[in-house]
N, C-alpha and C positions, 0 to 999 in steps of 0.2 A: 352538514359535512365539515369536518375540521380542515383547516388549511395549514399545510407545511410549506415553508419557504426555504429553499436551499440556496445559499450564496456560495458560488464556486469561484475559485481562483482561475480555473480553466474550464472549458466545456469538456465533458467526459469523452475520452477516446479509448473505449474498451479493447480495440484492436492494437493499441499502442502501449498501454500501460495497465498494470494491475490496479492502480488507483481508479481507472475508468470503470473496470469491472466492479470494484468495490462500491462505487457510487450507484451503479445500477442495482446492486444487491440491496442497498439501503432504501432506494426508491421502492423496490418491490415489497419490502417489509411494511412500509407505511401504506402502500396501496392496498395491501391485504386487509388493512384496518379502515379502508375507505377514506383515506385522506386525499384531499385535492392538493396537488403539488405544483408549485411554480419554481422554476430554476432561474436564478439571476446570475449574471456574469458580466464583468467589465472587459474581458479578453475577447479578441476576435476569434470566431470559430475557424477551424481548419477543414480541409477536405475530408479529414478522418474523424471529425467530431460526430458523435452519435446523434441521430435525429430523435430527440426526446419527445417530440410531438407524436411520434408513432406509438409511444407507450402512454399517451394521454397525459404528458407532463407539459404544462405551459412554460414558455421560455420568454425571457425579456433581457435585453442588454441594459446595463447600468453604467454609470460613470463614477469614477473615483473622485472623492473630495467635491461632491456636488449635492446640494440640498434637494435635488429632484428625487433622490433616493428616499428622503423623508416622506414626501407625498406618496410615493409608490408603496412603501411599507405600511403606511397608515391605511391606504386603500385596501391592500391585501389582508391586513389585520390577522396575521397568522397566529395559530395556537402554539406552533413550534417553529423555531428557526434553527437550521443546521448549517454550520460553517465547515467548509471542507478542509481547512488548514488554519493554523493559528494566525497566519498573516492576514487571512480574510477576516477573522474575528477582530484583529487590530483595526482594520479599516472601517468595518461596518458595525461592530458590536455596540459601540456607544450610541450610534444612531438607532439601532434596534431597541436598546434599553430606553432611550428617551421617547420614542414614538410608539413602541409596543411593550410597555413595561411588564405586562402579564404574559408575554410569550416565553415559553420554555426555550432556553438557549443551549444548544448541543454543539460541542466541538468534536469533529472527527479528525483525529490527528494524522490519519493515514499510516504514519509511523512516527516515533518520537524523533523529531529533527535534531534535537540537541544530542541525542545518543549517536545518531549517524555521524554528526559533525565531530564528536569527540573521538569516535573510533577512526574516522578518516585522518584526523590529525595525528593520532598515534601510529597508524599504519604508514603514513607518508614520512614520518620521522623514524620509522623502523624500530619501534620500541613498544613496550607494554603500556596499556592504558592505565592512567592513574586518576584518582578522584578529581583532581584539579582540572582535568580535561573537560569534565562535564560543565564546569562553571563558566560558560561563555555567554556572550550577549544573547545568542540564540536560546540558551537555557533560560535566561531570565525572562525573555519575551514569551517563550512557550509556557513556562510555569505560570506567569501572570495571566495568560490567556486561559489556562486550565482553571485557575481560581475564579476568574470572572464568569465563567460559564456554569450553568446549573448541572451539566453532565458532560463528561469527556469520554469518548470511545477510544479504547486501546485495542490494537489488533493482535497483540502478542502477550502470552502469559508471562514471558520474561519481562516485558515492559510494565505489566501490572505489578510484578514483584519489585521491580526497580522503583516504581513510583510510590508504592505503599511502604516498603521496608527501608529503602535507602533515603528517600526524600519525604517520607512521612505524610503523604497526601491522604486525606480522609477517604477511605474506600467508598463512602456514599457519593463522592463526586465523580467516581470512575465506573466504567462498565467495560468488561472484556467482551468484545464482539469481533471474532476473527473473520477470515474469508468464509463464505458459506457455499454449500453445494447441495443441490437436489438430485443430481444424477452422477452415476458412475458408469462410464462407457466400457463395458466388457467386450463389446463386439468390435474388437480391433484386430489388426493383423498379428499373426503369431510370430514367434522368434525367427523362424526360417524365412519369413516373407519381408524381413527388414534388413537394412544395412546402413552403415555409417553412424557417426556420432553427430549430435546436434547441440547447439547452444542458442539461447534466445534472450533478448533484453534490449530495451530502449537505450539507444546510444547517448541520449541526452542526460541519462542518469549516471553520475560518476561511478558508483559502485559497479554498474554493469560494464563500463569501459575498463575498469581495473580488472574485472573478471576476464574480459577478453585478452588483456595483456598477460594474465596468468596462464590462460590457455595457450597462447602463442609460445610461452616459455616451456610448457609441458609437452606440447604436441609432438615435437621431434622424437622424443623418447617413446611415446605411444605409437607413432607411425612406424618406428623402427621395428617394433614387435608385430605390427599389423599393417603390412605394406599396402594392402588393398583398401584400407579404410580411409575415409575422408572425414573432416570435421566441417559441418555446415553451420555457419554463424549467422543467425537471423537477428534482426532488430530494426525498429523504426528509427528514422532520422540518422542514417549513416553519415558520418562526416569523412572528410578527406584523410585524416590520420588513420581512421579505421580501414578505409579502402586500400591504404598502402600496405596493410598486413596481408591482403589477399595474395595467395601464392598457389597457383594450379599445380606446380610440380610437387610441392609439399602436401597437397591435399587440404590446405587450410583456406577455406572458401568463405568470403564475406558475401552473404546472400541478400542482405537488406531486409526490408519489411516482408514478413510472412503474410501470405494471403489469409490464412487462418492458422491458429496454433494447432488445432486438431489435424489439419492436413499435413503439417510439418512433423508433428509428433508421431503420426501413424506410420510414417515411412522409416523413422530412425530406430536404431537399436538401443542407444543409451544417451541420456541427457548428461552433459558435463557442466558442472557449475561450481568451479573453485572460487567461491565468493570470499574475498579477503576481509570485507567489513560491510556494515550496513545496519539496518534496524527493521523492525516490523516483521512481516512474513514475506516470503519470496513467492511471488505469483507464478514464476516459471516452474517452481518445484511443486506447488499446489496443483497446477494444471497437469503436470506430468503424472502425479498420482491418480487424478481423476480420469486421465486418458490412458492409463495402463503403460506408461513409459518409465522403466527403472532409471535411477540416476546415481551419480557419484557427486558428492558435494563436500563442503567443509562443515565444521561445527557451527560456524556463523551462518551458513546457508540453511542449516536444519533447525536453527534456534526457534523454539516456540511451536514447532510443527508436530513432532511425533510423540511428545510426552514420554510415557514409559513403553511405548510400542517400538518394534523394530523398524528401521528405516527401509524404504523400498529400493534398496541397493546398498550403498556404502557411504559412511561419513568418514572421510580420510583424515588422518592425523597430520600428514605433512606431504611435501611434493612427491617423494618416492612412493609413499603409500597411495597417493591419488593416482599415480601412473599405473601402479600394479593392480589396483582395484578396478580401474577403468578397463584394462585388458581382460581381467578375470570375468567381469560382468558381461563384457562384449562376446566372450567366447564360450561361456558355460551356460547351456540351455536350462539346466535344472536350477541353477542359481538365479538366472534371469526370470524364470517363471515364478519362483518363490518370491522374488523381489516385487514383481508385479502385483501379486496377491497382497503383499504387505502394504503396498500403496493404497489399494482399495480399502483395506482395513482401517488405515489412518483416516481416510476421508469419512468413512462410515461412522467411526466411533468418536471422531473429534471435530468434524466440520459440517455435519449434516444440518441443514437449515432448521429442522424441527427441534434440534437441541437448544436453540437460542431464540427463535422467533417470538414465541409466546411470552417468555420471560422478559425479553427486551421491551416489547410493547407494553407489558404490564408495568415495567419500571417507568416508562415514559408517561403512562396514564397516572400512576401514583404521584409522580413529581408534579404533574399539572394540578392535581387535586390538593397537593400539600406544598405548593410553591413558596408561600410566605414563610412557613416554618423551616423549610429546607434552606432558604436563603439566609434566614436569621442565624441558623446554625453554622453556616459558612461565613463567619464574621471576617475571616482573612480575605475572602473574596470581595466582601463589601469594601474593605480597606483598599485593596488593589484597584477595585473598580473606581473608587473615589479619586485616588491619587494618579494612577497611570493614565486613565482615560481622559482626565482633564487636559493633560498635555497633548494627547492624540487629538482630542476634540478641537482644541483651539488651533493646533497646527493645520488641521484639515480646513477649518474655517478661514484661516489666513490664506491657504493655497487657493481656496475657492474665490475669495475676494480678489486675490492677485490675478487669477485667470480671467475674472470678469472685467 
C-alpha cells in the first residue's frame, strides 16, 4: 500500500471553509486508490476541526523548524507528499527533498494567493488591476514553490490560463482540479416554501468581509422593494465589526456560524454574493448550485465556474444591476425554477467527480514512474530548488539551534 503524507497549514474545517471541503475531496481521491494517508500539521486543532481519524486518516502534530520532522518523514517514507499551500511547502519542502528524494511532491494552491493579493490591492485603491500588481513578494514566493514541486493543482480554469499564457509555466507542471461533486440534491424545498435572502462566508477571509460590506451598501435598496424580506448573513468566526452591522429594523441579520450549509440554503430563496475580488472558485456558489439555490453574484464570483453554460441566476454588471436582478429572481417563480435547473447542469457537466478522478490519479501514477525524467525537464525548478531553499534551509536550522 502506497503512503501519502499531507502537510497542512491548518487542520481541515469543512464546516468553516471551502478549503476544508477541498482537502476532504483530495483525501477521498487517494483513498479510492488504496493509499494509506497521514496528515501532519503544526497548528493547534480547533473545536471545528474535522476528525480525520474517522475516515481512516492518521494524524500527527509536527513542529516548525525542528529536525524531529526529518525522522518522522523518513519513517513514513511516503510515495507522495501533498502541501496544502505554498507557505507549507516553503517550510517543509526542503526537508522532504532531503529525506525522501523519490517522493512525488504535489502543491495544492487552494487558489493563487498572488492573484487574490493583486486584486485586493487594486480594489482597495479603487482602480483597475495592472500587470505590475501581480509582481509582489507573494508572487515570487508562490511561483518559486510551483517550480520546486513536481505537480501543482489549480482549482480554476482562469488560473490555469493565467499561469500558462501570461506567466508561461510549462503545462506539464500544472493540473486543473476544481471542486468535485458526487451528488446533486434535487429533493429540496420548492420556491413557495422558501423566504429571505442568504449570504455565507468565513469572516476571517478578507474577500468575504468585503462582500458583506457590499451587501450592507446594497441592502436598503433591495429592502425598499421587498419590505418583508430579510438578509441572513452566515459565516464562521464573526468579529465585532461584523456584529455592528446587525440591524433588526433593516432586516440585515448577522447570524454567525451555520449549523450546516444545507440547512441554511434549504430555507432561503436567493443567495447574494456581490464578491468584489478574490481568486480560485467560490465554495458558497458551488454549494448553492449543488443544493438547488439560485444566486446573484458578480463576474468575479462566477469566474471559472460556469464556462459556456448559463448561470444559475444572474451575474450582475454593477450595483444597480445587482439590486434589480436580486429582486427579480426573488419574485419570479419561473425564472427561479429555471435558474435552479441551470445550477444542477453546471455541477453535472463541469464538476462531477468522475470527470476528473481517474485522469488525475493516472497523472500521479505516471509522474511517479517517470519522476527523474520529469524533474530533469523542469530545469528551472532545479535552479529554484538549489538557490531559494538553501536560504530557507539554513534559516530554519539557525532558528532550531537558537530555540535549543
